[in-house]
KEKOLBA-63946 format. One record per residue: x, y, z of N, C-alpha, C in turn; residue in one letter. Coordinates in steps of 0.2 Angstrom, whole numbers, padded with zeros to 4 digits, always signed. Each point is the difference from the previous one (the first is absolute). Layout:
// KEKOLBA-63946
XYZXYZXYZA...
***
This chain:
// KEKOLBA-63946
+0437+0382+0197+0000-0003+0007+0001+0005+0005M-0002+0001+0005+0002+0004+0005+0006-0003+0004K+0004+0005+0003+0005-0003+0005-0001+0004+0006N+0001-0004+0005-0002+0004+0006+0006+0005+0002N-0004+0006+0000+0004+0006+0000+0007+0000+0006N-0003-0002+0007+0004+0000+0005+0004-0006-0001N-0001-0004-0001+0007-0005-0003+0006+0001-0004I-0005+0004-0005+0006+0002-0007+0005+0005+0003Y-0004+0005+0003+0004+0006+0004+0005-0002+0003I-0001-0005+0006+0005-0001+0005+0005-0007-0004L-0002-0003-0005+0005-0004-0003+0006+0003+0000G+0001+0008+0001+0006+0003-0005+0005-0001+0007L-0003-0002+0006+0003+0000+0007+0005-0003-0001F-0001-0006-0003+0007-0006-0001+0006+0003-0003L-0001+0003-0005+0005+0007-0004+0004+0004+0003A-0005+0003+0005+0001+0007+0002-0002+0000+0007L+0004+0003+0006-0004+0000+0006+0003+0007+0004I-0003+0003+0002+0002+0005+0003+0001-0002+0009L+0006+0002+0002+0003-0002+0008+0001+0006+0002V-0004+0002+0004+0002+0005+0005+0004-0002+0006S+0005+0004+0001+0003-0001+0007-0004+0001+0006C+0002-0004+0005-0005-0001+0007+0007-0001+0006S-0001+0004+0006+0004+0001+0005+0000-0008+0004E-0005-0003-0001-0001-0007+0004+0003-0004-0005D+0002+0000-0005+0002-0005-0004+0008-0002+0001Y+0003+0002+0006+0006-0003+0001+0007+0003-0004L-0003+0005-0004+0007+0001-0005+0002-0004-0006N-0002-0006+0002+0001-0006-0005-0006-0004-0002E-0001+0000-0006+0005+0002-0006-0004+0008+0001P+0006+0003-0005-0003+0008-0001-0005+0001-0006Q-0008+0002+0001-0002-0001-0007+0001+0006-0003P+0001-0001-0007+0001+0006-0005-0007+0003-0002T+0000+0003-0003-0008+0001-0003-0002-0004-0005D+0005-0003-0004-0004-0007-0004+0004-0006+0001Q-0004-0004-0001+0005-0006-0001-0004-0005-0005V+0005-0004-0003-0003-0005-0006-0001-0005+0002S-0003-0005-0003-0002-0005+0001+0007-0005+0001E+0006+0000-0004+0005-0003+0000+0002+0000+0006N+0000+0006+0002+0003+0003+0008-0001-0003+0005V-0009+0001+0000-0003-0002+0006+0000-0007+0002I+0000-0006-0005+0001-0006+0003+0005-0003+0000F+0006+0003-0001+0006-0004+0000+0004-0001+0008T-0004+0005+0006+0002-0002+0005-0005+0003+0005S+0001-0004+0005-0005+0003+0007+0000+0007+0000K+0007+0003-0001-0001+0008+0001-0004+0002-0005E-0001-0002-0005-0003+0003-0007-0008-0001+0001G-0002-0007+0003-0008-0002+0002-0002+0006+0006A+0006-0001+0005-0003+0005+0005-0002+0009-0002E+0005+0001-0003-0002+0005-0004-0006+0002-0003A-0002-0004-0004-0007-0002-0004-0005+0000+0006L+0000-0004+0005-0004+0001+0007+0000+0005+0002L+0005+0004+0002+0001+0007+0003-0004+0006-0005S+0000+0000-0007-0005+0003-0004-0009-0001+0001G+0000-0008+0001-0009-0001+0000+0000+0002+0008I+0003+0001+0005-0003+0002+0006+0000+0009-0002H+0004+0001-0002-0001+0008-0001-0006+0002-0005R-0002-0003-0004-0007+0000-0004-0006-0001+0004N+0001-0003+0007-0006-0002+0004-0001+0006+0004M+0004+0004+0002-0001+0007+0003+0001+0006-0006R+0000+0002-0006+0001+0003-0005-0007+0003-0001S-0001+0006-0004-0007+0001-0002+0001-0004-0007Q-0008-0002-0002+0000-0004-0007-0004+0003-0003F-0004+0004+0002-0002+0006-0006-0007+0006+0004T+0000+0001+0005-0002+0004+0004+0000+0000+0010S-0001+0006+0002-0001-0001+0006-0003-0005+0003T-0005-0001-0002-0005-0005+0004+0000-0005-0005D+0005-0002-0005+0000-0007-0002+0009+0001+0001A+0004+0000+0004+0006-0001+0001+0003-0007+0000A+0000-0003+0005+0003-0007+0003-0005-0003+0004G+0002-0006+0003-0003-0004+0005-0004+0007+0005I+0002+0003+0001-0003+0005+0005-0006+0003-0001N+0002+0001-0008-0008+0001-0002-0006-0003+0000S+0001-0007+0000-0004-0005-0001-0004+0000+0007M+0005-0002+0005+0000+0000+0007-0005+0006+0001Y-0001+0004-0002-0001+0009+0004-0008+0001-0004Y+0000-0003-0006-0007-0001-0003-0004-0003+0004A+0004-0005+0003-0005-0005+0003-0002+0004+0008R+0004+0003+0001-0001+0003+0008-0005+0005-0001T-0001+0003-0004-0004+0005+0001-0009-0002-0005V+0001-0007-0002-0008-0001-0002-0003-0003+0007K+0004+0000+0006-0003-0003+0007-0004+0007+0003G-0001+0000+0007-0005+0004+0004+0005+0003+0004N+0006-0001+0004+0005+0003+0005+0004+0006-0004D+0000+0000-0007+0004+0006-0002-0005+0002-0005I+0001+0010+0001-0004+0002-0004+0005+0005-0007I-0001+0000-0005+0004+0001-0006-0005+0009-0001Q+0005+0004-0002-0002+0006-0004-0001+0000-0005S-0002+0003-0007-0001-0001-0005+0007+0002-0005A+0003-0004+0001+0007+0001-0003+0003-0006-0002T+0005-0003+0000+0003-0007-0002-0004-0005+0004W-0001-0005-0002-0003-0005+0002-0008+0001+0002F-0002+0006-0003-0007+0002+0003-0007-0006-0003T+0003-0002-0006-0005-0005-0005-0001-0007+0004Y+0007-0001+0002+0001-0007+0005-0004+0001+0004D-0001+0006+0005-0003+0002+0006-0007+0000-0001Y-0003+0001-0007-0008+0000+0000+0000-0008-0003E+0003-0003+0000+0000-0007-0003-0005+0001-0008N+0003+0005-0003-0001-0001-0006+0005+0002-0006D+0005-0007+0001+0006+0002-0003+0001-0009-0004N-0004-0002-0004+0002-0006-0001-0003-0002-0007R-0001+0005-0006-0003-0001-0006+0007-0002-0003E+0000-0003-0007+0003-0003-0002+0007+0005-0004P-0001+0007-0001+0003+0004-0003+0004+0005+0006T-0004+0001+0006+0004+0003+0006+0008-0002+0001Y+0003+0005+0002+0007-0001+0001+0000-0004+0006R-0004+0000+0007+0001-0006+0004+0000-0008-0002R-0005-0001-0005+0000-0006-0002+0005-0002-0005T+0003+0005-0006+0006-0002-0002+0006+0000+0003T+0002+0007+0005+0006-0003+0005-0002-0007+0003F-0004-0002+0002-0001-0005+0005+0001-0009-0003S+0001+0002-0008+0001-0006-0002+0007+0000-0004W+0002+0006-0003+0005+0002-0005+0006+0001+0005E+0000+0003+0006+0005+0000+0005+0003-0007+0002Y-0005-0004+0003+0002-0009+0003+0004-0004-0005P-0004+0003-0008+0003-0007-0005+0009+0004-0001Y-0002+0007+0000+0008+0003-0002+0004-0002+0006F-0002-0002+0007+0005-0004+0004+0001-0007-0001M-0005-0003-0002+0000-0006+0001+0005-0003-0007I-0002+0006-0008+0005-0001-0004+0008+0000+0002N+0002+0005+0005+0006+0000+0002+0003-0006+0003Q-0005-0003+0006+0001-0005+0004+0002-0006-0005S-0005-0001-0006+0001-0006-0005+0008+0002-0003N+0002+0006-0001+0006+0001-0004+0007-0001+0005A-0003+0000+0007+0006-0002+0004+0000-0008+0000L-0007-0002+0001+0002-0008+0002+0002-0003-0006I-0004+0000-0005+0002-0003-0008+0007+0001+0000N+0004+0006+0000+0006+0000-0002+0006-0003+0004G-0003+0000+0009+0004-0002+0003+0001-0009+0000V-0006-0002-0002-0002-0009-0001+0004+0000-0006E+0001+0003-0005+0004-0001-0007+0009+0001+0001A+0000+0003+0004+0007+0001+0002+0006-0005+0000S+0005+0002-0002+0003-0007-0001+0007+0002+0006E+0001+0005+0002+0006+0005+0004-0002+0000+0008E-0008+0000+0001-0002+0001+0006+0000-0007+0004I+0003+0001+0006+0001-0007+0005-0009-0002+0000S+0002-0005+0001-0010-0004+0003-0001+0004+0007D+0005+0000+0004-0003+0002+0007-0002+0009-0002E+0003+0003-0004-0001+0007-0002-0006+0000-0003D-0002-0003-0005-0006-0002-0004-0006-0001+0005K+0001-0004+0005-0006-0001+0005-0003+0005+0004S+0005+0004+0001-0002+0007+0003-0004+0005-0004Y+0005+0001-0007-0004+0005-0005-0006+0000-0002L-0001-0008-0002-0005-0002-0002-0007+0001+0005I+0002-0003+0007-0004+0003+0005-0003+0006+0001A+0005+0003+0000-0001+0009-0001-0005+0002-0005S+0001-0002-0005-0004+0001-0006-0008-0004+0001G+0001-0004+0001-0007-0003+0003-0004+0002+0007K+0003+0003+0003-0004+0005+0005-0003+0006-0002A+0005+0002-0006-0004+0008-0003-0005-0002-0002I+0002-0007-0006-0006-0002-0004-0006-0001+0005R+0000-0004+0004-0006-0002+0004-0003+0005+0002G+0003+0005+0004-0003+0005+0002-0004+0005-0004L+0002+0000-0005-0004+0004-0006-0004-0004-0003F+0000-0006-0001-0005-0004-0002-0007+0001+0005Y+0003-0001+0008-0005+0003+0004-0005+0005+0000F+0004+0006-0001-0003+0006-0003-0004-0001-0005Q+0001-0003-0004-0005-0001-0006-0008-0003+0003L+0002-0006+0001-0006-0004+0005-0004+0004+0004A+0003+0005+0003-0005+0006+0003-0001+0003-0001L+0000+0003-0007-0001+0006-0002-0005-0002-0006E+0001-0006-0003-0004-0001-0007-0005-0008+0001F-0002-0001+0006-0005-0005+0004-0004+0001+0005Q-0005-0003+0002-0003+0000+0006+0005-0005+0004A+0000+0000+0008+0004-0005+0003+0002-0005-0003T+0005-0004+0003+0001-0006-0002-0005-0007+0001Y-0002+0000+0006-0003-0004+0004-0009+0001-0002V-0003-0006-0005-0006+0001-0001+0001+0001-0009G+0006+0002-0002-0001+0002-0007+0006-0003-0003N+0004-0006+0002+0004-0003-0003+0000-0002-0008E-0006+0000-0003+0000+0000-0006+0000+0005-0004S-0002+0006+0003-0001+0006-0003+0007+0003-0005A-0002+0004-0004+0007+0002-0005+0004+0004+0004D+0008-0001-0002+0004+0004+0003+0005+0003-0005A+0002+0003+0000+0007+0003-0004+0005-0006-0002P+0003+0002-0005+0004-0005-0005+0006-0002+0004P+0002-0005-0001+0007-0001+0003+0005-0001-0006I+0007+0003+0003+0005+0000-0005+0006-0001+0006Y+0002-0006-0004+0007-0003+0005+0007+0002-0007L-0003+0003-0004+0008+0002-0005-0003+0006-0003E+0005+0003-0005-0002+0007-0003-0003-0003-0006Q-0005+0004-0002-0006-0003-0006-0002+0005-0001S+0000+0000-0011-0003+0006-0002-0006-0002-0002L-0004-0005+0002-0007-0002+0001-0004+0000+0005E-0005+0004+0001-0003-0001+0006-0006-0008+0001G+0001-0001+0007-0002-0005+0001-0008+0000+0002K-0004-0006+0002-0007+0001+0002+0000+0001+0009P-0006+0002+0000-0001+0000+0006+0003-0005+0004M-0001-0003+0006+0000-0004+0005-0004-0003+0006V-0001-0003+0001-0004-0001+0008+0004+0001+0006T-0005+0003+0004+0003+0002+0006+0004-0006+0004M-0003-0005-0001+0004-0006+0002+0007+0000-0001S+0001+0001-0009+0006-0001-0003+0004+0007+0003E-0002+0005+0000+0004+0004+0003+0003+0001+0006L-0004-0003+0006+0001+0000+0005+0006-0007+0002Y+0000-0003-0003+0004-0005-0001+0007+0001-0002A-0001+0004-0007+0006+0003-0001+0004+0005+0007Q-0005+0004+0002+0002+0004+0005+0005-0003+0007I-0005-0005+0000+0002-0004+0007+0007-0004-0003T+0001-0002-0007+0006-0004-0001+0006+0003+0000S+0001+0008-0003+0003+0004+0000+0004+0002+0008D-0005+0002+0004+0000+0002+0007+0002-0005+0003L-0002-0006+0000+0005-0007+0005+0006-0001-0002E+0001+0001-0007+0007-0001-0003+0003+0005+0003T-0001+0006+0001+0005+0006+0003+0000-0001+0006A-0005-0002+0004+0002-0001+0008+0005-0005+0000V-0002-0007-0004+0005-0008+0001+0007+0005-0002E+0001+0003-0003+0007+0002-0005+0004+0004+0004D-0004+0005+0001+0003+0006+0003+0002+0000+0006L+0006+0003+0003+0002-0001+0007-0002+0008+0004S+0001+0002+0006+0000+0005+0005+0004+0005-0004S+0006+0000-0004+0004+0004-0002-0002+0002-0005S+0002+0009-0003-0003+0003-0004+0004+0005-0004R+0001+0004-0005+0003+0004-0002-0001+0006+0004L-0006+0001+0002-0002+0007+0005-0009-0002+0002G-0001+0003+0003-0007+0001+0001-0005+0001-0004K+0002+0002-0006-0006+0001-0005+0000-0007-0007S+0004-0006+0004+0000-0004-0004-0003-0006+0004Y-0003-0006-0004-0005-0005+0002+0007-0005+0005F-0002-0003+0006+0003-0002+0003-0005-0007+0002N+0001-0006+0003-0004-0004+0002-0006+0001+0005K+0001+0005+0004-0004+0002+0005-0006+0005-0006E+0004+0005-0003-0005+0004-0004-0005-0006-0003A+0004-0005-0004-0006-0002-0005-0003-0004+0003A+0002-0001+0009-0005-0004+0003-0008+0005+0001A+0003+0005+0002-0005+0005+0002-0006+0001-0006G+0002+0001-0005-0004+0001-0007-0004-0007-0002I+0003-0005+0003-0004-0008-0001-0005+0002+0006L+0001+0002+0005-0006-0001+0005-0005+0004-0003S+0001+0006-0002-0006+0003-0003-0004-0003-0005R+0003-0004-0004-0004-0003-0006-0002-0007+0003V+0004-0005+0005-0005-0004+0004-0005+0002+0005Y+0001+0009+0002-0007+0000+0003-0005+0000-0007L+0001+0004-0005-0005-0001-0005-0004-0006-0002T+0005-0006+0002-0003-0006-0005-0003-0003+0008M+0002+0003+0005-0003-0002+0007+0004-0007+0001Q+0006-0001-0001+0005-0005+0000+0002+0002+0007N-0003+0000+0006+0000+0002+0007+0007-0003+0002W+0000-0006+0001+0009-0003+0002+0004+0003-0005S-0001+0001-0005+0006+0002-0004+0002+0007+0001G-0007+0005+0001+0001+0009+0003+0005-0002+0006A-0002-0004+0004+0003+0001+0009+0006-0003-0002E+0001-0005-0004+0008-0003-0001+0004+0007-0002K-0002+0003-0007+0006+0003-0003-0001+0009+0005M-0006+0002+0004+0002+0005+0002+0005+0000+0006A+0000-0007+0003+0004+0000+0006+0007-0001-0001N-0001-0003-0007+0010+0000-0003+0001+0007-0001L-0005+0004-0004+0002+0008-0001+0000+0004+0006A-0002+0000+0006+0002+0005+0005+0004-0004+0005Y+0002-0005+0000+0005-0007+0002-0003-0002+0007G-0006+0001+0002-0005-0004+0005+0004+0001+0007G-0003-0004+0004+0003+0002+0007-0004+0006+0003G+0002+0004+0004-0003+0005+0004-0001+0006-0005D-0006+0003+0000-0001+0005-0005+0002+0005+0001P+0001+0001+0009+0004+0007+0002+0007+0002+0000S+0001-0007-0004+0009+0000-0002+0001+0004-0007S-0004-0002-0003-0001+0004-0007-0004+0006-0002V-0002+0002+0006-0005+0007-0001+0004+0008+0002L+0000+0003-0001+0003+0007+0002-0004+0005-0001Y-0005+0001+0006-0006+0007-0002+0005+0003+0001P+0004+0003+0003+0004+0008-0001+0001+0002-0007E+0000-0005-0005+0001+0003-0007-0007+0001-0006T-0004-0002+0006-0008+0003-0004-0002+0006-0002Y+0004+0004+0004-0001+0007-0001+0006+0004-0004G+0004-0003-0003+0006+0001-0005+0001+0003-0006N-0009-0002-0003-0001+0003-0006+0000-0004-0005G-0001-0007+0001+0001-0006-0004+0004+0000-0006F+0006+0004-0001+0003+0003-0006+0009-0003+0000S+0000-0004+0006+0007-0004-0001+0001-0007+0000D+0002-0003-0005+0002-0007-0001+0003-0003+0005I+0006+0003+0005+0003-0003+0005-0006-0001+0006N-0006+0003-0001-0005-0003+0006+0000-0008+0002N+0001-0002+0006+0002-0005+0002-0007-0004-0001S-0007+0003-0001-0004-0006-0002-0002+0000-0007E+0003+0003-0004+0000-0002-0006+0003-0006-0002W-0003-0004-0004+0002-0008-0002+0004+0002-0007I-0005+0005-0004+0002+0001-0008-0004+0006+0000W+0006+0005-0005-0003+0007-0002+0005+0002-0004G-0001+0007-0003+0003+0003-0007+0004+0007+0004Y+0007+0000-0001+0002+0005+0002+0001+0004-0007E-0002+0007+0002+0000+0004-0005+0006+0005+0002Q+0005+0003-0005+0005+0003+0002+0000+0007-0004T+0004+0004+0003+0000+0007-0004+0001+0002-0007D+0004-0006-0001+0000-0001-0008-0004-0004-0005D-0005-0003+0004-0004-0004-0003-0006+0002+0005Q-0002+0007-0002-0006+0002+0003-0008-0004-0001T-0003+0000+0004-0007-0003-0002-0004+0006-0001N+0003+0008+0002-0003+0006-0001-0009+0001+0001Y-0005-0001-0004-0007+0001+0003-0004-0006-0003Y+0004-0005+0000-0007-0005-0001+0004-0006+0006W+0001+0003+0006+0002-0006+0004-0006+0000+0006G-0005-0002-0003-0007-0001+0004+0003-0008+0005A+0000+0001+0007-0007+0005+0003+0003+0006+0004P+0007+0000-0001+0005+0006+0002-0004+0009-0002H-0001-0001-0006+0000+0006-0004-0008+0002+0001V-0003-0004+0001-0007-0001+0001-0004+0002+0006M+0003-0004+0004-0001+0003+0010+0003+0004+0002A+0005+0002-0001+0005+0003+0003-0002+0008-0002D-0003+0005+0006-0004+0006+0000+0006+0005+0000H+0005-0003+0003+0005+0006+0004+0006+0001-0004F+0001-0002-0006+0005+0001-0006-0004+0004-0006T+0004+0000-0005-0002+0003-0006-0003-0008-0004L-0006-0002+0001-0001-0006-0002-0009+0003-0002S-0002-0007-0004-0007+0003-0002-0005+0000+0004Y+0001-0003+0009-0004+0001+0005-0008-0001-0003Q+0001-0005-0003-0008-0004-0002-0002-0004+0004A+0004-0003+0006-0004-0005+0005-0003+0001+0005T-0005-0001+0001-0002+0001+0008-0005-0006+0003Y-0002-0001+0008+0001-0005+0002-0007+0001+0002I-0005-0007+0000-0008-0001+0002+0001+0002+0009N-0005+0004+0000-0001+0001+0007-0002-0008+0003D-0003-0004-0001-0003-0006+0003+0007-0004-0001D+0004+0001-0003+0007-0005-0001+0004+0003+0008F+0000+0008-0001+0004+0001+0006-0002-0001+0006V-0006-0002+0002-0002-0001+0007+0000-0008+0001Q+0003-0003-0004+0004-0008+0001+0004+0001+0005Q+0004+0005+0001+0006+0001+0002+0001+0002+0008F+0003-0001+0004+0000+0003+0006+0005+0005-0001S+0000+0006+0005+0004+0004+0002+0008-0001+0000D+0002-0007+0003+0005-0004+0002+0004-0002-0005T-0004-0003-0007+0002-0002-0004+0006+0002-0005D+0004-0003+0001+0007+0003-0004-0003+0001-0007V-0005-0003-0003-0003+0001-0007-0004+0005-0002R-0001+0003+0006-0005+0007+0000+0003+0005-0003N+0002+0001-0005+0002+0006-0002-0004+0005-0003T-0005+0000+0001-0006+0006-0003+0002+0006+0001F-0003+0005-0002+0000+0008+0003-0003+0003-0005V-0004+0004+0003-0004+0005-0004+0005+0007+0000D+0002-0002-0007+0005+0004-0002-0002+0008-0002G-0007-0002-0002-0001+0009-0002-0005+0003+0003Y+0001-0004+0008-0005+0006+0004-0008-0001-0002G+0000-0005-0002-0009+0001-0003-0004-0001+0008I+0001-0007+0002-0002-0001+0006-0007-0003+0000G-0003-0004-0006-0006-0002-0002+0003-0006-0003D-0003-0004+0004+0002-0009-0002-0006-0002-0006P-0003+0004-0001-0005-0001-0005+0000+0002-0006T+0006+0005-0002+0003+0002-0006+0006-0005-0002F+0000+0000-0006+0004-0006-0003+0006+0002+0000W+0003+0007+0001+0006+0002+0001+0003-0001+0006R-0004-0002+0005+0002+0002+0007+0007-0004+0003N+0002-0005-0002+0004-0006+0002+0005-0001-0004W+0007+0002+0002+0005-0002-0004+0004-0005+0004L+0005-0003-0003+0005-0003+0004+0006+0000-0002T+0005+0001+0006+0008+0000-0001+0003-0006-0001T-0004-0005-0003+0004-0008-0001+0007+0001-0004K-0003+0004-0006+0004+0001-0005+0003+0006-0001F+0009-0001-0001+0003+0006-0001+0001+0002-0007T+0000+0002-0004+0001+0002-0008+0006+0005+0000F+0005-0005-0003+0005+0003-0003+0001-0003-0007N+0005+0003-0004-0001-0003-0009+0004-0008+0001F+0005+0000+0006+0004-0007+0002-0005-0003+0005N-0005+0001+0001-0004-0004+0006+0001-0008-0002S+0002-0004+0004-0001-0007-0002-0008-0002+0001D+0000-0007-0003-0007-0003-0002+0000-0007+0004Y-0003-0001+0005-0003-0008+0004-0004-0003-0003G+0002-0006-0003-0004-0006-0002-0004-0005+0006I+0005-0003+0004-0001-0005+0003+0004+0002+0007L-0004+0000+0006+0001+0002+0005-0002-0008+0006R+0003+0001+0006+0000-0005+0004-0007+0000+0003T-0003+0005+0001-0006+0002+0003-0004-0003-0004A-0001-0002-0006-0004-0002-0005-0001-0007+0000E+0006-0004+0001+0001-0006+0000-0003-0004+0007M+0002+0003+0004-0004-0001+0007-0006+0000+0000I-0003+0005-0003-0008+0000+0000-0003-0006-0005L+0005-0003-0005-0002-0003-0007+0001-0008+0005V+0005-0001+0003-0002-0006+0006-0005-0001+0004E-0001+0007+0002-0005-0001+0005-0008-0002-0003A-0001+0003-0007-0007-0001-0004+0000-0008+0000E+0007-0003-0003+0002-0005-0003-0003-0006+0007A+0003+0002+0005-0001-0005+0005-0007+0001+0001K-0002+0004+0002-0008+0001+0000-0005-0004-0002Y+0001-0001-0008-0002-0003-0004+0001-0007-0002Q+0006-0002+0005+0001-0008+0001-0004+0000+0007Q-0003+0003+0004-0002-0002+0006+0004+0001+0004G+0006+0004+0000+0005+0001+0006-0002+0007+0003M-0005+0002+0002-0003+0006+0002+0003+0001+0007E+0004-0004+0003+0003+0003+0007+0006+0004-0003S+0003-0006-0005+0006+0005-0004-0001+0004-0002D-0003+0000-0004-0002+0008-0005-0002+0006+0006A-0004-0001+0005-0001+0005+0005+0005+0003+0003H+0006-0006+0001+0007+0002+0004+0004+0004-0005N-0001-0002-0006+0006+0006-0005-0004+0005+0000L-0008+0001-0003-0002+0006+0000+0002+0005+0004L-0001-0002+0008+0002+0004+0005+0008+0002+0001Y+0004-0005-0002+0008+0002+0000+0000+0006-0003A-0004+0001-0007+0001+0007-0003-0003+0004+0001L-0006-0001+0004-0005+0006+0002+0005+0003+0006Q+0003-0004+0004+0001+0003+0008+0008+0003-0004V+0004-0001-0004+0004+0002-0002+0001+0006-0002N-0007+0003-0005-0001+0005-0002-0004+0004+0004R-0004-0002+0006-0003+0004+0004+0001-0004+0008D+0004+0005+0004+0003-0004+0006-0006-0001+0004V-0006+0006+0001-0007-0003+0002-0005-0004-0004N+0003-0005-0004-0005-0002-0004-0002-0007+0006A-0007-0004-0002-0002-0003+0005-0004-0006-0006V+0004-0006+0003-0004-0006-0005-0007-0001+0000K-0002+0000-0005-0007-0002+0000-0003-0007+0000S-0005+0000+0002-0004-0009+0001-0002+0000-0006A+0002+0001-0006-0005-0001-0006+0002-0009-0003N-0005-0003-0002+0002-0004-0003-0005+0000-0007T+0001-0007-0004-0003-0001-0005-0001+0006-0004G-0004+0003-0003+0000+0004-0006+0001+0008+0003Q-0001+0001+0007+0001+0006+0001+0010+0001+0001A+0003-0005+0002+0008-0002+0001+0000+0002-0008L-0001-0002-0006+0002+0000-0005-0001+0007-0004L-0005+0004+0004-0001+0006-0003+0003+0004+0003D+0004+0000+0007+0006+0002+0003+0006+0001-0004E+0001-0006-0001+0008-0003-0004-0002+0006-0006I-0005+0000-0003-0001+0004-0007+0001+0006+0001L-0004+0002+0004+0001+0007+0004+0008+0004+0001L+0001-0006+0004+0009+0002+0002+0003+0000-0007E+0000-0004-0005+0002+0001-0006+0001+0007-0002R-0008+0002-0001+0000+0007-0002+0002+0004+0004R+0002+0000+0006+0003+0004+0005+0007+0001-0001K+0003-0005-0001+0007-0002+0000+0004+0004-0008E-0006-0001-0004+0003-0001-0009-0004+0005-0003L-0004+0005+0003-0002+0005-0004+0003+0005-0005Y-0002-0001-0005+0003+0004-0005+0007-0003-0002A+0002-0005-0001+0005-0003-0001+0000-0005-0006E-0004-0006+0000-0001-0005-0005-0007+0000-0001I-0005+0004+0001-0006-0003-0003-0004-0005+0005G+0002+0000+0007-0003-0005+0002-0007-0001+0003V-0004+0005+0000-0007+0001+0000-0004-0003-0005E+0004+0001-0007-0004-0002-0004+0002-0006-0002W+0007-0003+0000+0001-0008-0001-0002-0003+0004F-0002+0000+0009-0005-0003+0004-0007+0000-0004D-0001+0003-0002-0009+0001-0001-0002-0003-0005A+0007+0000-0005-0002-0003-0006+0001-0009+0001K+0006-0002+0004+0000-0007+0001-0007-0003+0003R-0001+0004+0004-0006-0003+0004-0007+0000-0001Y-0001+0004-0006-0004+0001-0005-0005+0006+0004G+0003+0006+0005-0004+0003+0003-0001+0007-0004T-0004+0004+0002-0001+0007-0003+0007+0004+0004G-0001+0007-0002+0001+0005+0004-0004+0007-0002I-0003+0002+0007-0005+0004-0002+0004+0008+0001P-0002+0004+0001+0003+0007+0000-0005+0003+0006R+0004+0000+0006-0004+0004+0005+0004+0005+0001T-0002+0003+0007+0004+0005+0005+0000+0006-0005G+0005+0004-0001+0001+0005-0003+0001+0001-0006N+0000-0007-0005+0003+0001-0006-0003+0005-0005Q+0005+0003-0005-0003+0004-0003-0005-0003-0006R+0000-0005-0003-0003-0003-0003-0005-0007+0003L-0006-0002-0001-0003-0005+0004-0005-0004-0005K-0005-0002+0002-0004-0002-0005+0002-0006-0004G+0000+0002-0008+0003-0004-0006+0008-0003-0001S+0002+0003+0005+0007+0000+0000+0002-0006+0006S-0004-0001+0003+0002-0006+0005-0002-0006-0004A+0004-0007+0001+0001-0005-0003-0003-0005+0003L-0005-0004-0002-0005-0004+0002+0005-0008+0000E-0003-0003+0002+0004-0006+0002+0000-0005-0006A+0006-0002-0003+0003-0003-0006-0001+0005-0006N-0002+0008+0002+0000+0004-0005+0004+0000-0006D-0003-0001-0006+0006+0000-0006+0005+0005+0000K-0002+0006+0002+0006+0005+0000+0006-0002+0005R+0001-0007+0003+0005-0001+0004+0004-0003-0006F+0000+0000-0005+0004-0002-0006-0001+0004-0008Y+0004+0001-0003+0002+0004-0006-0003-0004-0006L-0003+0004-0006-0001-0004-0007+0008+0000-0001K+0000-0005-0006+0007-0001-0004+0001+0007-0003V+0005+0002-0004+0000+0006-0002+0000-0001-0008P-0004+0004-0003-0002+0000-0007+0007+0001-0004Q+0006+0002+0003+0005+0000-0005+0004-0006+0000S-0002-0006+0006+0002-0007+0000-0007-0003-0006E-0005+0001+0001-0003-0004-0004-0001+0003-0008I+0002+0005-0002+0003+0002-0007+0007-0002-0003D+0003-0002+0005+0007-0003-0001+0000-0009+0000A-0004+0000+0002+0001-0011+0002-0007-0002-0004N+0003-0005-0003-0005-0002-0005-0002-0008+0004D+0002+0000+0006-0003-0005+0005-0006+0003+0005N+0001+0008-0001-0005+0003+0006-0006+0004-0004I-0005+0001+0000-0005+0002-0003-0006+0002+0005D-0004+0007-0003-0003+0003+0005-0004-0004+0004D-0002-0005-0002-0004-0004+0004+0004-0002+0007S+0006+0002+0002+0003+0000+0005-0003+0003+0006V-0003+0006-0002-0003+0004+0006-0007+0000+0000N-0004-0005-0005-0007-0002+0002+0000-0001+0007A-0006+0004+0003-0001-0002+0007+0005+0001+0006N+0005+0005-0002+0005+0001+0005-0003+0007+0003R
***
């Protein structure tokens, strides 16, 4: 009988867990190097120590520089687009859109890492549910925290291992585990997987408050922000609008946007526009796996591997605070792929990593309003962001598809190199990603509409270990 190797290894987590110290943990409880199951679930503080350890594992290195944490998943999607050019170093096979076979590191990491995090969240959820010492009120927030993490990572699996949701609801999707198991489960449908994702995140939004242990932890607003991305994928436009509005607080966008912070290197969790991110400290360094900072920063001892497409640079006015592009090597030839650098990201071993920002949520709300026929409201939100970023911005007269295209372009301009937004939007709308301008690679590296290279094959290691999944799962993938 085959055992699911991922679940078997991770099953040891209940018996012993590594918990690292974190400055944003408010000094209580004080995590130790190891915490046993008997201690974890006898108090709120013990369970919070486990929660702290889970969040630490979200930003530590899993296997390698390009297979570290959730930042590696986002950056692999980033370089699959047209706005970014990656040199022949880390993430180069992702850039080539040639990194999806069952035995490749990208494939195994994108499967095993989310399940690693899901298994940890299951340990938290199940342990807290069974505890007789933790109060019902504390159980509610701890379980909601675990479900926020679980929903986030099931969403990553859905994005990585199948075509987009709409039109593929009955297609095969990765298995669902709600408790620890030594037996591998069968694939489910996309409809079933998204039902689990939305259930987890909706519970998190309902049961979490705005307070939290630190900005690296989920609260109501952070959970709502992730759920807004899920709803965008499902084309639940009213849900996306509501969750995005909740995430950034609604009202006047200018009251939650701070353009002066855009040139600060995107490395400080205290940035007022960050809704949720991960803090790195000197004693918990991200060393050289801190993409995007270590890839895009050309002015420190980093990989200096990421360049910017000339076509993308031309989308920014000279007075746009997001125009952080420089001819750093004095090449002066925009047709050469190494011409344009960006100063958007500052790399240090303790550079923080942002996952959710207010600007993204404003644009989610604008897109959702557009899709519900509220074009004027959508256009007003879009322009509020544009004029905040560029004092000389002029409101366009776009309507219909042209207005949607403008919103999607603004998403790329605002979020480039952060969360793979170009790839995410092209996948959910079923459009392709061309390779234009001064791209290092063109031709076959471009993605066609609904290209199968938008998702990965199921890892061979899972097929070999799981009785309920065989080689046929990758037929026609």
